[in-house]
DSSP file (Angstrom, degrees, kcal/mol; ACC not computed):
  #  RESIDUE AA STRUCTURE BP1 BP2  ACC     N-H-->O    O-->H-N    N-H-->O    O-->H-N    TCO  KAPPA ALPHA  PHI   PSI    X-CA   Y-CA   Z-CA
    1    1 A X     >        0   0    0      0, 0.0     4,-1.8     0, 0.0     5,-0.2   0.000 360.0 360.0 360.0 -40.4 -181.3  -58.4  165.5
    2    2 A X  H  >  +     0   0    0      1,-0.2     4,-2.4     2,-0.2     5,-0.2   0.878 360.0  54.8 -66.3 -33.1 -184.0  -59.1  168.1
    3    3 A X  H  > S+     0   0    0      2,-0.2     4,-2.4     1,-0.2    -1,-0.2   0.861 106.0  53.2 -68.3 -34.6 -181.4  -60.2  170.7
    4    4 A X  H  > S+     0   0    0      2,-0.2     4,-2.5     1,-0.2    -1,-0.2   0.917 111.0  46.0 -61.2 -43.6 -179.6  -56.8  170.2
    5    5 A X  H  X S+     0   0    0     -4,-1.8     4,-2.3     2,-0.2    -2,-0.2   0.910 112.7  48.9 -64.2 -45.6 -182.8  -54.9  170.9
    6    6 A X  H  X S+     0   0    0     -4,-2.4     4,-2.2     1,-0.2    -2,-0.2   0.917 111.1  51.9 -65.5 -39.4 -183.6  -57.1  173.9
    7    7 A X  H  X S+     0   0    0     -4,-2.4     4,-1.9     1,-0.2    -2,-0.2   0.952 109.4  48.6 -59.0 -50.2 -180.1  -56.5  175.3
    8    8 A X  H  X S+     0   0    0     -4,-2.5     4,-2.1     1,-0.2    -1,-0.2   0.863 110.8  50.9 -62.3 -36.3 -180.4  -52.8  174.9
    9    9 A X  H  X S+     0   0    0     -4,-2.3     4,-1.3     1,-0.2    -1,-0.2   0.878 110.4  49.9 -65.1 -36.6 -183.8  -52.8  176.7
   10   10 A X  H  < S+     0   0    0     -4,-2.2     4,-0.2     1,-0.2    -2,-0.2   0.853 108.3  52.8 -70.8 -30.1 -182.3  -54.8  179.5
   11   11 A X  H >< S+     0   0    0     -4,-1.9     3,-2.0     1,-0.2     6,-0.2   0.927 106.2  53.5 -68.5 -44.8 -179.4  -52.4  179.8
   12   12 A X  H 3< S+     0   0    0     -4,-2.1     3,-0.2     1,-0.3    -1,-0.2   0.842 106.8  52.8 -57.3 -32.0 -181.8  -49.4  180.1
   13   13 A X  T 3< S+     0   0    0     -4,-1.3     2,-0.4     1,-0.2    -1,-0.3   0.530 102.4  64.5 -84.7  -0.2 -183.6  -51.1  182.9
   14   14 A X    X   +     0   0    0     -3,-2.0     3,-1.6    -4,-0.2    -1,-0.2  -0.621  50.4 160.7-121.9  73.1 -180.3  -51.6  184.8
   15   15 A X  G >   +     0   0    0     -2,-0.4     3,-1.7     1,-0.3    -1,-0.1   0.741  69.1  74.0 -62.7 -23.3 -178.8  -48.2  185.7
   16   16 A X  G 3  S+     0   0    0      1,-0.3    -1,-0.3    -3,-0.2    -2,-0.0   0.649  98.1  46.9 -68.8 -13.9 -176.6  -49.8  188.3
   17   17 A X  G <  S+     0   0    0     -3,-1.6    -1,-0.3    -6,-0.2    -2,-0.2   0.197  87.4 122.2-107.7  11.7 -174.4  -51.2  185.5
   18   18 A X    <   -     0   0    0     -3,-1.7    14,-0.2     1,-0.1     3,-0.1  -0.280  48.8-158.8 -73.8 167.9 -174.2  -47.8  183.6
   19   19 A X        +     0   0    0     12,-2.0     2,-0.3     1,-0.2    13,-0.2   0.230  69.1  41.6-132.3   6.7 -170.8  -46.2  183.0
   20   20 A X  E     -A   31   0A   0     11,-1.5    11,-3.0     2,-0.0     2,-0.5  -0.994  62.8-144.6-154.1 152.2 -171.7  -42.5  182.4
   21   21 A X  E     -Ab  30  58A   0     36,-1.7    38,-2.5    -2,-0.3     2,-0.5  -0.968   7.6-165.4-119.0 129.0 -174.1  -39.9  183.9
   22   22 A X  E     -Ab  29  59A   0      7,-3.2     7,-2.9    -2,-0.5     2,-0.6  -0.955  10.6-153.4-107.2 132.0 -175.9  -37.2  181.9
   23   23 A X  E     +Ab  28  60A   0     36,-3.2    38,-2.8    -2,-0.5     2,-0.5  -0.909  16.8 174.5-107.2 124.8 -177.5  -34.4  183.9
   24   24 A X  E >   -A   27   0A   0      3,-2.5     3,-2.2    -2,-0.6     2,-0.2  -0.963  66.4 -45.3-128.4 111.6 -180.4  -32.7  182.4
   25   25 A X  T 3  S-     0   0    0     36,-0.5    40,-0.0    -2,-0.5    36,-0.0  -0.493 124.5 -25.1  63.1-129.3 -182.1  -30.0  184.6
   26   26 A X  T 3  S+     0   0    0     -2,-0.2     2,-0.5    -3,-0.1    -1,-0.2   0.203 117.5 105.7-100.9  16.5 -182.4  -31.7  188.1
   27   27 A X  E <   -A   24   0A   0     -3,-2.2    -3,-2.5     2,-0.0     2,-0.7  -0.842  55.2-156.8-105.6 131.1 -182.3  -35.2  186.6
   28   28 A X  E     -A   23   0A   0     -2,-0.5     2,-0.5    -5,-0.2    -5,-0.2  -0.920  14.5-162.8-102.4 119.2 -179.3  -37.6  186.7
   29   29 A X  E     -A   22   0A   0     -7,-2.9    -7,-3.2    -2,-0.7     2,-0.5  -0.944   9.2-146.9-109.2 118.6 -179.6  -40.1  183.9
   30   30 A X  E     +A   21   0A   0     -2,-0.5     2,-0.2    -9,-0.2    -9,-0.2  -0.756  31.7 172.5 -79.8 118.9 -177.5  -43.3  184.2
   31   31 A X  E     -A   20   0A   0    -11,-3.0   -12,-2.0    -2,-0.5   -11,-1.5  -0.760  34.6-119.3-130.2 174.4 -176.5  -44.3  180.7
   32   32 A X    >>  -     0   0    0     -2,-0.2     4,-2.1   -14,-0.2     3,-0.6  -0.958  13.8-150.9-119.3 119.2 -174.3  -46.8  178.9
   33   33 A X  H 3> S+     0   0    0     -2,-0.5     4,-3.5     1,-0.2     5,-0.3   0.894  95.5  59.5 -52.9 -44.1 -171.5  -45.3  176.6
   34   34 A X  H 3> S+     0   0    0      1,-0.2     4,-1.6     2,-0.2    -1,-0.2   0.870 107.3  46.0 -54.0 -41.8 -171.6  -48.3  174.3
   35   35 A X  H <> S+     0   0    0     -3,-0.6     4,-0.6     2,-0.2    -1,-0.2   0.904 115.5  44.6 -72.2 -42.2 -175.2  -47.7  173.5
   36   36 A X  H  X S+     0   0    0     -4,-2.1     4,-1.7     2,-0.2     3,-0.5   0.868 110.1  55.6 -70.9 -34.9 -174.9  -44.0  172.9
   37   37 A X  H  < S+     0   0    0     -4,-3.5     7,-0.2    -5,-0.2    -2,-0.2   0.900 108.5  47.8 -61.1 -39.7 -171.8  -44.4  170.9
   38   38 A X  H  < S+     0   0    0     -4,-1.6    -1,-0.2    -5,-0.3    -2,-0.2   0.635 118.5  40.3 -75.3 -12.7 -173.4  -46.7  168.5
   39   39 A X  H  < S+     0   0    0     -4,-0.6     2,-0.4    -3,-0.5    -2,-0.2   0.571 115.6  42.5-105.7 -14.5 -176.4  -44.4  168.1
   40   40 A X     X  -     0   0    0     -4,-1.7     4,-2.6     1,-0.1    -1,-0.2  -0.967  49.8-158.0-148.6 124.2 -174.9  -41.0  168.0
   41   41 A X  H  > S+     0   0    0     -2,-0.4     4,-2.6     2,-0.2     5,-0.2   0.861 100.3  58.5 -62.9 -34.5 -172.0  -39.3  166.4
   42   42 A X  H  > S+     0   0    0      2,-0.2     4,-2.3     1,-0.2    -1,-0.2   0.961 111.8  38.8 -55.9 -52.6 -172.1  -36.6  169.0
   43   43 A X  H  > S+     0   0    0     -7,-0.3     4,-2.8     2,-0.2     5,-0.3   0.894 112.5  57.7 -72.9 -34.9 -171.7  -39.1  171.9
   44   44 A X  H  X S+     0   0    0     -4,-2.6     4,-1.3    -8,-0.4    -1,-0.2   0.953 111.4  42.6 -51.5 -52.4 -169.2  -41.1  169.9
   45   45 A X  H  < S+     0   0    0     -4,-2.6    -2,-0.2     2,-0.2    -1,-0.2   0.879 113.4  51.7 -59.5 -41.5 -167.0  -38.0  169.6
   46   46 A X  H >< S+     0   0    0     -4,-2.3     3,-1.2     1,-0.2     5,-0.3   0.933 112.5  45.0 -64.1 -47.6 -167.6  -37.0  173.2
   47   47 A X  H 3< S+     0   0    0     -4,-2.8    -1,-0.2     1,-0.3    -2,-0.2   0.671 112.9  51.1 -74.9 -17.0 -166.5  -40.5  174.6
   48   48 A X  T 3< S+     0   0    0     -4,-1.3    -1,-0.3    -5,-0.3    -2,-0.2   0.324  99.7  90.5 -95.1   4.6 -163.5  -40.7  172.3
   49   49 A X  S <  S-     0   0    0     -3,-1.2    -3,-0.1    -4,-0.2    -4,-0.0  -0.345  81.4-124.4 -97.8 177.7 -162.3  -37.2  173.3
   50   50 A X        +     0   0    0     -2,-0.1     5,-0.1     4,-0.1    -3,-0.1   0.150  61.6 141.4-105.1  13.9 -160.0  -36.0  176.1
   51   51 A X    >>  -     0   0    0     -5,-0.3     4,-1.5     1,-0.1     3,-0.5  -0.236  62.9-121.8 -59.4 147.5 -162.7  -33.7  177.5
   52   52 A X  H 3> S+     0   0    0      1,-0.2     4,-2.4     2,-0.2     5,-0.2   0.815 112.3  60.8 -57.3 -34.2 -162.9  -33.5  181.3
   53   53 A X  H 3>>S+     0   0    0      1,-0.2     5,-1.9     2,-0.2     4,-0.7   0.863 104.4  49.5 -64.3 -37.1 -166.5  -34.7  181.1
   54   54 A X  H <45S+     0   0    0     -3,-0.5     3,-0.3     2,-0.2    -1,-0.2   0.891 112.3  46.1 -68.9 -40.7 -165.3  -37.9  179.6
   55   55 A X  H  <5S+     0   0    0     -4,-1.5    -2,-0.2     1,-0.2    -1,-0.2   0.837 116.5  45.6 -73.1 -34.4 -162.7  -38.4  182.3
   56   56 A X  H  <5S-     0   0    0     -4,-2.4    -1,-0.2     2,-0.2    -2,-0.2   0.550 104.5-133.2 -82.6 -11.3 -165.2  -37.6  185.0
   57   57 A X  T  <5S+     0   0    0     -4,-0.7   -36,-1.7    -3,-0.3     2,-0.3   0.845  73.8  95.2  55.4  39.8 -167.8  -39.8  183.4
   58   58 A X  E   < -b   21   0A   0     -5,-1.9     2,-0.4   -38,-0.2    -2,-0.2  -0.964  47.9-177.6-158.9 133.5 -170.4  -37.1  183.8
   59   59 A X  E     -b   22   0A   0    -38,-2.5   -36,-3.2    -2,-0.3     2,-0.5  -0.999  16.8-145.9-137.5 143.5 -171.8  -34.3  181.6
   60   60 A X  E     -b   23   0A   0     -2,-0.4     2,-0.9   -38,-0.2   -36,-0.2  -0.928   6.9-157.5-106.0 125.7 -174.4  -31.6  182.2
   61   61 A X    >   +     0   0    0    -38,-2.8     3,-1.0    -2,-0.5   -36,-0.5  -0.844  16.3 178.5 -98.3  95.4 -176.5  -30.6  179.2
   62   62 A X  T 3  S+     0   0    0     -2,-0.9    -1,-0.2     1,-0.2   -38,-0.0   0.786  74.8  45.6 -75.8 -28.6 -177.5  -27.1  180.3
   63   63 A X  T 3  S+     0   0    0      2,-0.1     2,-0.4   -38,-0.0    -1,-0.2   0.073  94.7 102.5-104.5  23.8 -179.6  -26.1  177.2
   64   64 A X    <   -     0   0    0     -3,-1.0     2,-0.3     4,-0.0   -39,-0.2  -0.881  62.7-139.4-113.6 139.8 -181.5  -29.4  177.0
   65   65 A X     >  -     0   0    0     -2,-0.4     4,-1.5     1,-0.1     5,-0.2  -0.726  17.7-130.1 -91.5 143.6 -185.0  -30.1  178.1
   66   66 A X  H  > S+     0   0    0     -2,-0.3     4,-2.6     1,-0.2     5,-0.2   0.947 100.1  53.3 -61.7 -49.6 -185.7  -33.4  179.9
   67   67 A X  H  > S+     0   0    0      1,-0.2     4,-1.2     2,-0.2    -1,-0.2   0.858 111.4  43.6 -61.9 -41.3 -188.6  -34.7  178.0
   68   68 A X  H  > S+     0   0    0      2,-0.2     4,-1.8     1,-0.2    -1,-0.2   0.829 114.0  53.2 -68.5 -31.1 -187.0  -34.4  174.4
   69   69 A X  H  X S+     0   0    0     -4,-1.5     4,-2.6     2,-0.2    -2,-0.2   0.903 103.3  54.8 -73.5 -38.5 -183.8  -35.9  175.8
   70   70 A X  H  X S+     0   0    0     -4,-2.6     4,-2.4     1,-0.2    -1,-0.2   0.883 106.1  54.1 -60.1 -37.3 -185.6  -38.9  177.2
   71   71 A X  H  X S+     0   0    0     -4,-1.2     4,-2.4    -5,-0.2    -1,-0.2   0.931 106.0  51.8 -60.4 -47.3 -187.0  -39.4  173.7
   72   72 A X  H  X S+     0   0    0     -4,-1.8     4,-2.3     1,-0.2    -2,-0.2   0.901 111.6  47.1 -55.9 -42.8 -183.5  -39.4  172.3
   73   73 A X  H  X S+     0   0    0     -4,-2.6     4,-2.7     2,-0.2    -2,-0.2   0.889 107.7  55.6 -66.8 -35.8 -182.5  -42.1  174.9
   74   74 A X  H  <>S+     0   0    0     -4,-2.4     5,-3.0    -5,-0.2     4,-0.3   0.939 111.0  44.9 -57.3 -47.7 -185.5  -44.1  174.1
   75   75 A X  H ><5S+     0   0    0     -4,-2.4     3,-1.0     3,-0.2    -2,-0.2   0.925 112.3  51.6 -65.4 -43.8 -184.4  -44.2  170.4
   76   76 A X  H 3<5S+     0   0    0     -4,-2.3    -2,-0.2     1,-0.3    -1,-0.2   0.897 116.1  40.6 -61.9 -41.2 -180.8  -44.9  171.4
   77   77 A X  T 3<5S-     0   0    0     -4,-2.7    -1,-0.3    -5,-0.1    -2,-0.2   0.436 110.6-125.1 -86.8   2.6 -181.9  -47.8  173.5
   78   78 A X  T < 5 +     0   0    0     -3,-1.0    -3,-0.2    -4,-0.3     2,-0.2   0.885  50.6 163.0  52.6  46.4 -184.5  -48.9  170.9
   79   79 A X      <       0   0    0     -5,-3.0    -1,-0.2    -6,-0.2    -2,-0.0  -0.585 360.0 360.0 -87.8 152.1 -187.4  -48.8  173.4
   80   80 A X              0   0    0     -2,-0.2    -1,-0.1    -5,-0.0    -5,-0.1   0.474 360.0 360.0 -72.3 360.0 -190.9  -48.7  172.2
């Protein structure tokens, strides 16, 4: 279990190997689909869909604030 947490933390610190971009406000967040899919039913459904955002590997969350969303990402990546 500790190794999985360490792996997720190292992924978070390596945006250059990300495979999806989430835009919140003026911030572009490089994320890893596998991490979000394993942490969220919403993202699992999104990434398994035929939506244009999935094909383009980018989604804009218009009604989302950056600070709360970063908390969600920290939880997904199991960061302290």
